[in-house]
TINUZA-577080 format. One record per residue (C-alpha): y, z, x; residue in one letter. Coordinates in steps of 0.001 Angstrom, whole numbers, plus 500000, padded with zeros to 6 digits. Each point is the difference from the previous one (the first is absolute). Layout:
YZXa ...
This chain:
343256547798429773m 502647502625500954s 502565497270498863d 498438499748496587l 500522503874499513f 503656499755501108i 500783497408497557a 498194501711497166l 502034502958500752k 503275498211500120h 498851498500496650w 499318503282498497a 503123501399500765k 502329497153499051s 498218497737498114g 500836498864496289p 498980502720497797a 498347497826497402d 497567498255502847d 499285503270501501f 498712501858496857w 498088497113498666l 498165499921503474w 499766503856500132a 498672500299496486i 497659497039500477g 498572501771503314l 499465503060498160l 497997498115496920i 497978498504502722a 499255503162501456a 499037501439496526i 497801496974499444v 498348500282503487g 499389503760499283f 498488499485496519l 497498496778501145i 498804502199502640s 499267502906497842f 498204497853497593i 497998498015502585t 499018503310502067l 498839501880496754h 498178496660498981r 498180500128503581k 499024503563499717r 498723499696496345i 497498496896501380i 498984501864503036e 499142503262497923d 498400498591497118t 496113499050500481p 498634496705498988t 497654500162497186s 497037497573498597k 500750499205496467i 496828501410498490r 500320503333501560s 504088500438499665a 501301503033498285a 502499499688497552q 503489500078501240g 502129498583502964y 497339498283501875v 500089497153503151e 497557496882499293l 499219497364502613i 498268497050498710g 500929496166499105y 501985498550497024g 498147498051497150q 501307498664496641l 498885501405496766m 498126497779497428e 502150497563498043g 503346498247500620q 500466499704504181p 503298501566501177i 502034497075501254v 503357500400502539a 502925498114498029p 501624498156503004l 496821498735501911t 497334499831497012g 497627502084502445t 497202502016498283i 500308503641501148c 499963503483498986t 503340500843500265w 503420498380500725y 503806500741500385k 502740496807499914y 503533499226500380s 502285496740499331v 503472500254501908d 502669497693499598e 502364499221502709h 503581500422498768r 503024499165501810q 503668500794499216s 502509498738502594g 498839501333503443k 497675502707498553n 496536499295499136s 497185502142498591k 496570500123498520w 499709500978496490v 496579500881498323t 499698497720496739i 496128500945499115k 497939502499501175s 496657501805498935g 497204502347500935t 496181499648498766s 499222503352497707e 496346498369499200e 496819502089500728l 497448498932502526f 497456501720501883l 499159501809503119i 496427500055501078k 497566501765502620d 496347499979500706d 499872502796496987t 502002498816497120g 503403498537498749q 503117501453498872c 502556498140497917i 503624500384501747i 503127499762497670d 502556499237502465p 502924500820498173e 502233502169502147g 498253499501503193a 501249499574503507h 498005497111501285v 500055498305503413t 498596496589500047s 498678497488503079t 500613496871497830n 503938499242499633k 501396496699499736d 503877498968500412i 501033496547499560w 502942497747498555h 500745497112497444g 502465498280497823a 498956501308496740e 500012503612498499a 496252499580499291n 498245498840503519p 498320496462499568l 496988500578502366g 498374502574502357s 501720501380502792p 498143497765502490v 501013496632497820t 503633501469499589a 500490500673503837n 498760496422500808k 502437498757497759k 502802502356501351q 499150498239503466s 501086496736498708f 503000500916498387f 500968502807502345s 503697498731500066g 500467500160496400l 501286503490498898g 499212499336496345r 496034500027500860h 500372503492500941r 501896501432496948r 497501502199498695y 497684502458502088r 496552501120498779y 498402502936501001t 496320501155499044e 497865502872501146e 496195500154498890r 497020502097499974l 496907497766500133h 496192500060498468t 497632501521502283d 502489501130502480e 500009503561501415s 501915502416497893l 501017503501500852y 500825502013496825a 501330503665499557i 501127501184496563g 498870501932496898l 496280499501499391y 498531500622496590k 497087498989497866t 500322499227496718v 497212499941497240g 496615501494499932g 498519503059498386a 501177502150502770g 503843499125499799t 502370502803499363k 503443499567498246f 503156501732499587d 500261499352495809i 503457501878499830n 501456497985502866e 498657496658498490d 501248500864496304v 503491500579501486r 499934496959502259e 499012498359496779l 502884501462497972i 502346499058502671r 498811496403499652e 500499500060496353w 503479501478500221k 501084496886501991t 499649497941496746d 501873502429497689s 499771497191497169e 496353499737499823a 499559503700500403l 502665500633497048i 498302497580497727k 496490501209500665r 500697503899499497f 503135500211498179d 498485501036496622a 503171500578497936d 501826497102501334k 503016501645501039n 500093498348503387g 498970503192502178e 496901501581501207i 500302503784498510d 497755502888501148i 497196499386497551q 499912496321501072e 499703500813503873w 497018502208498797q 498706496570498815k 500889498159503327v 498426502575502163r 496809499971497840q 499878496149500029a 500536500029503638a 497179502242500450y 497427498498497980d 500933496377502057h 499392502003503158i 496941501501498959v 498347496955498970e 501174498141503066k 498583502761502486h 496737499649497714g 499991496021500855e 500419500515503746q 497172502611500172k 497946496873498878t 501006497579502507l 498814499890503351p 501758501799502699p 502873497759501799v 501716500939503218n 503474499678500085i 502681500453502553m 503675499707499381n 503601501858501010k 500452503647499805t 502590501900498331n 500571502156503325d 502660498112502467s 498343502035502588r 496918497763499726r 500732496505500030p 497654497186498728f 499352497629503025i 498134496551500015l 499728498065503336s 498191497420501455a 500597501521503374i 496998502137501388e 500831503823499845e 500769500530503603n 502316497016500319d 501726500924497162l 500403503632501248i 501376498468503274h 502474497737498194r 501313503219497936l 500407501586503171h 502213497365501448i 502060499750496997y 500678503575500023s 500971499659503848v 502532497314499202l 501533501385496952s 500233503525501774l 501646498316502880s 502185498293497775l 501081503154498296f 500772501734503427i 501775496852501536l 502417499454496551c 500239503709499434g 501102500691503394s 502666497222500136l 501339500715496676s 500510503688500987t 501666499078503298w 502389497304498543l 501175502400497056i 500432503011502417s 502350497668502371i 501815498661496733r 500679503329498675l 501030501563503458a 502597496969500302a 
């Protein structure tokens, strides 16, 4: 070990400047990444530990933790695109192995994440999960290889074929990765819980009107065509009053319709970065333990890379 430090010290003093600063900056970046990952994982661990578990029927409106099992909603099932597995959520990627001279790398050519709604149920009721923006931890992950951009079989059949063609690299040109949450699988969820519909529903009319107008503004041509009464290609002050009134009337009508509908529970992402939206097939205690390990490892990376880069740079500047 002492020989290694002597060699590093000598390299820091007299090694090529380009190589030295490339490694030094790389170590600093690794230290920063380690610190950020440690901070994020530790924060998520504390959030999970400090948030009590609620039953769906009695859950309060706001940031809530639920434990149940995943289920599909009525209608078309959610199908994972690579394996064809019916599931509640999926994430997939297809990577191509590319080689240029002595250099080779995997390049992602196709990927996607499910954003379709599904259910979490417990013994008191059910809640719709909108998985957009969720941090998902699954227990079902397949990685396999093939010769085509689109997999020609399941991971099991593909791996059997690979054993026969193990010496032929062309049969491993593509790598397929797919993660899934399965139906009837244990599900941990923490996020923004709200009940929509029903006579007791409360609405923020002003905020909903502003949001609708913002949505209309994204299609300026349609907005001008609808409200530009004098056909001058612009929306003047008087015409903006009509825009606001039309938006207000639409929101009031929509709220009235929602109050006649049976109440529906929904969980989705929050607009607060301090309150993450987490879905996990791993049980709560195991998830906490995993986050603790990630936090310790990333903190160790921060200390190790940060100390090493600082030591090397100090030697270089003192030389």
